[in-house]
N, C-alpha and C positions, 0 to 999 in steps of 0.2 A: 456372742463374743467374737472378737477377731483372734483367730488362732493361727500361729505359725507352725509349720512342720518342716523339720530339717531331716533329710534322709539321703544317704549316699546313693541308694538305688530307689527307683520308682518306676511304675509301669510306663512303657511296655516291657521293662525288665521284669523278671519273676520276683516282684517285691510286693506280695499280696497284702501284708499287714499294713504298711503305710498307705498303700493305694486304697484299700477298702476303708481304712479309717478316715482318710481325707474325704472320700465320697460320702460316707455316712454322716460325718460331722456337717458337711455342706447340706446334705438332705435334711438335717435337723435344724437348719436355719442359721448356722454359724458362717461367718466369712472366713474362708480358709486360704492361706497362702503357703505354697510348698516351695522350698528351696532344695534343689537336687542337681545332679550332674546329667550329662548326656548318656543315653543308654549304651552300655558296652559289656554287659554281663549276660551269660558266661562268654568266655573267649578273650575278653580284654581288648576288643576292637569295636569302635563305634558302629552301631547298626547301619546297614545299607539304607540310603535315603536320608540319613542324618548328617549334619555338619556342625561341628562345635563352633560357637560364636558367642559374643556377648549380647546382652539384651534380648534373649530369646524367651518369650513368654507365651503361654496359651491360657485361654480364659473359657470358663463356662459360667453358669449362673451365679454361683457363690464360691467357685474354686478357681484359683489362679496358680499356675505352675511356672516357676522361673528356673531355667536350667543354666548352669555355669560350666565353663570348660574345666577339664581336669586331664592329667596325663593318663593316656590309655596304654597301660603296660601289658601288652599281649603275651609276654613270655611267662607270666605268672610267678616270677621269682620274688623273693622277699624284698630285694632292692626295688623292683618295679612296683610292688604293692605299696611300699612306703612312699615312693615318689608320687604315686597316684593319690594316696591319702593326703600328703602334704600340699599337693597342688590343689586339691579340692578345698582344703582348709583355707588357702590363700584366696581362691576365687569366691568361696562362700563368705569370707569376712568382708571382701570388697563389696560384693553385691548385697549382703544381708544387712549391713549397717543401715542402709536406707530402706530396703524392701521390707524388713521386719521391725522397723523402729517403733511402730505404734501398735504392735500386737498386744492383746491382753495376756496371752500366755503362749509359751513356745513348747511344742512337743518334739523331742529328739528321739528318733529311732536309733537306739544306741548299739551299733555294731562297732568293733574296733576301728573300722575304716572312717567313721565319722567323728572320732574322739577329738582330734586336733581341731577340726572345723567347729565343733561345739564349744570347745574351750576358747577359741579365738572370738567367736560370735558373742559369747557371754561377757567377755571382757569389753567388747565394743558397745554392746547394747546396754551395759550397766546392770541394773537389778531386775531385768525382765524375768518374771516368774516362769520356771521351767519344770517340765515333767520329763525325766529320762525313762525310756522304756528299754531296759537292759535285756539284750538278746543273748549275749555270750560274754563270759568273764575271761575267756582265753584270748590273749592278744594276737594269736597267730591264726592263719586260715585253718590249720590242722594241728592237733597236739603231736608230740613226738611219737615216732614208731617205738614199739617195744625195744628196750635196750638203748635207745637213742637219747642223748642229753642235748637239750636245746636251751640256750640262754634267753631269758625274758628281756624285753626292752624296758630298761629302767625309766627312760623318758616317757614311754607310753603308760607305764604303771603310775608314775607320778601325776600325769595329766588326768588319768581316770580317777585317781583318788581325789584330786581337786574338784572334778566334776561332781562326784558323789557328795562331797561336802557342801558344794554351792547350790545344788539342785533344790528346788522347792519341794519336789516329791520324786520318788523313784519307783517305777513299776518293774517287777521281776516276773519272769515267765514260769517259775516253778518255786515251790516253798523253800527248798534247800538253797536256792540261789539267794534268798533273802539273807541267810547267814554269811554268804560269801561277800555280798556287797556291803553289809554292815561291818564286817572285819576289814574291808578295804576303805572304810571311812564314812559310809552313809549313816545318817541319823536314823536309828531304828524306828523312831516315831513317824518317819516320813516314807517308809518303805511299804508297798502294797503288792500283793500277788495278783497279777492279771495274766491268766493263761492265754496263750495264743489261740487264734481261731484258724479255720481253713476256708477255702473257697467253696461255700455251700451251694453255689450255682453249679459246680462241677461234682463235688464229692457228696453224694447222697445215695441212698439205697437204690439199687437197680438190679436187673436180671442180666446174666451174661449172654452175649451174642454167640452165635456158632463159631465165629472167627476167634473170639476170646477163648472159648472152650478148647478149640483145636490148638491154640498157641500154648495154653497153660496146662491142659490135661492130656496125657498120653496113654493112660491106663486107668484102672479103677482105684489106684492107691490114693491115700491122703496127700494133699498138696499144701505145702507151706511156701508162701511167696515173700521174698524180700523185694521191695520196690524202692528204688532211689539210688543214692550215691554208694558206690563200693569204695569206701575210703578208710583212712586210718582210724577215725572215730568209731566206726562200726565193728571192727575186729571180726570180720566175717569168716576168717579161717576157723574160728570156733564152730560156726554153723556147718561148715563143710565137714569137719571132723565128726560132728554129731550125726549128720545125715549119712556119712559113710558107714556108720555102725548100723544103719537101718535100711540097707539097700533094697530089701524085699518088702518093705512096709510103707515107705514114705518117699515122696519126691520133694526136693528143694529147688525152687525156681527163682533165679535172681534176675530181676528186670531193672536194667540201669547200667551205669558205667562209673568209672572213677579212677583215681590214682592207684588204687590197690587191685584193680581188676586183673592185671596180669599175674600178680602174686596169688590171688585167690583161685584163678583158673588153673595155675600151675599146681597148687595143692590138690585140687580136685582130680587132676590127671594123675598126680603121684599116688594118690590113694585109690585110684581106679573107681571113683565114686560116680558110677554111671547114672545114678539117680539125682545128680546135681546138674541142672541145666542153666544156661545163660541166655537171656533174651535182651536184645539191644534196647536202649532207652526209648520210651514211648512218649507220646504227647500226654500231658495231664488229662486231656479230654478222653483218652482211651482208658485211663486207670480205673475208674469205677467198675467197668465191665470186667477188667482183669481181676480186680479184687473179688468180684462176685464169682468168677470162675474158679478161684482158689478156695481152700477150706479155711486157711488162717493167713494172717499177715504177720511177718516176723519183724520185730523191733529190737535192734541190738545197739548197745553202747559198750565201749570198753570200760574197764574198772579203773577210772581216774577220778580223783576228787572233783575236778572241774566239770566232769560229765554227770556226776550224781545230782547236780543241781540244774539239770536241763531236761526238758521234755521235747523230743524231736518231733518236727511237724508231721512226720508220717503217722504218728500215733493219732493226732487229731483227725487226719484224713481217713484213717481206718475206722475210727469210732463213728465219725459222721456218716460213713457208708454202712454202718452196722456190721462191720467185718470183725469176727473174733480175732484175737491176737495171741501170739506167743512172744513174751518179752524176756530177753536175756540182757539184763541191765541192773543197775543199782539205783538207790535213791528214789527220786520222785517218779520216774517212769514206772518202775515196778509197783510203787505204792499206789499210784493212780489206777493201774490195771487191776490190782488186787481189791482196792476199795470199790471199784465199779463192778467187780466180778465179770470182767469182759474178756477173760481168756486165762492163759496159763503163764507162769513166770518162774524164773530161776536166777541164781546169781550170775554176774557177767564173767566171761572168759573161763567158763567151766564146761568143756565140751561133754563130759559124762553127764552132768546135770541137765544140760540141754537135750542130750539124746534121750534121757528119761522123759522130759517134757514132750519131745517129739513122739515118743512111743505112746504116751498117754493121749496126746492130741489125736493120734490116728485111731484110738479106741473109743473116742467120745461119739455118740450118735449124732446124726445131723440135726435132729430137733434140739438137742442140748446146745449144739454150736450156735444155732439160730437164736436161742435165748441169750447166750453170751453176747452176741452181736447187738441184740436189741437193748440189753442193759447198758452196753457201752454207748450206744447212740443216745439213750435217755440222759446219761451223765454228760455227754458232749453238749446236748441242747441246753441243759440246765446250767453248766459251769464254764463251757468253752466256746460257745457260739459267738458269732459276730455281734449279735445284739448284747449279750452279756459283757463281752470285752469292751465294746465301745461305751456302754453305760458306765463302766468303771473308769475308763480313761477320761471320758467327758466330765465325770464328777471330780477327778483329780485335777483337771485343768481349771475347773470352776473354783475349787478350793484354794489352789495356789494363787489364782488371780485375786480372790477375795482377801487372802492374807496379805498380799502385796499392797492392795488398796488400803487396807487397814493401817499398815505401817506408814504409808505415805500420808495418811490423814493425821497421824499423831504429831 
């Protein structure tokens, strides 16, 4: 098949799902054409050595990547993000009308940022069969902070609804997300669950190095590690309060950074939680050894309806590394951990319940922790791996192309 891929981000940006999908589909013999922007994430500035221009394409044996200009809004404001989204929509529409005109099926890596571009392309390309891979149902980069009221974009909501209705098929990254996209207009008969995968070349079981042990472990206590963004979605103040209740039994190590880091650090200082430590963001290549140096990986999401229907990528990374987890979340994240018996879980934003899980985690013998981790890896390989995910997406692309061809022959 000739397959088009529309994605706002693409490697060398940290856009592993569309990047690995494109490579794997090409390796399976499909002709793949990617339409994307010039790399500027994170930071909002075009990468050094790159210059935005028209007609920039790279080729490999079965994979072509066309990059189009977009506004690089480095300040991260809502206005700058919207300007970047709309400028990408205009560039993608101009280039995509010819570049993707003869594809058999179009795959859209559906983040809010690509919504307007997808809508514009579908209008220009006509009845091109399309698979939307929905990653997020929240139209902002972050949900509101506790107590904050934020108005949703009616224009964006209407465009998303139209896309759901027009798509040949919709892939969602968690079971509960299916209900959200159906309520937003998608045909329930055309919605499939395709769990995201992780970079299996990096995230796999390993042994911790001495440097990783020195960085993560300072004494003989149990170590629970949060790796990744310290943002509004995670609600890590709950973890700090839980750890502060167990200062003589457990260490909480946060590896990463984010918009809420100052707030979370301030709470740890206010509570005098000396067992809460912060480590600056590390390269993904370093993370498997850090995972192995800790006893558990912490997966947290706030108690919001939009977040109950998502599975954060750090869960796949931890499971692929055979790392047991402590999950403080609702919906699909906790359901997956419990079904896999890959760790401990509790309701979101309940520090007392999380403190209880921390206490229990510290009491579980190392052999039982290793069994948790192995069960999680087994489920990852069976249900979330690159091979399993691409198999499902490939079948969806084939199905929408066949349906479109059948309609055209009538």
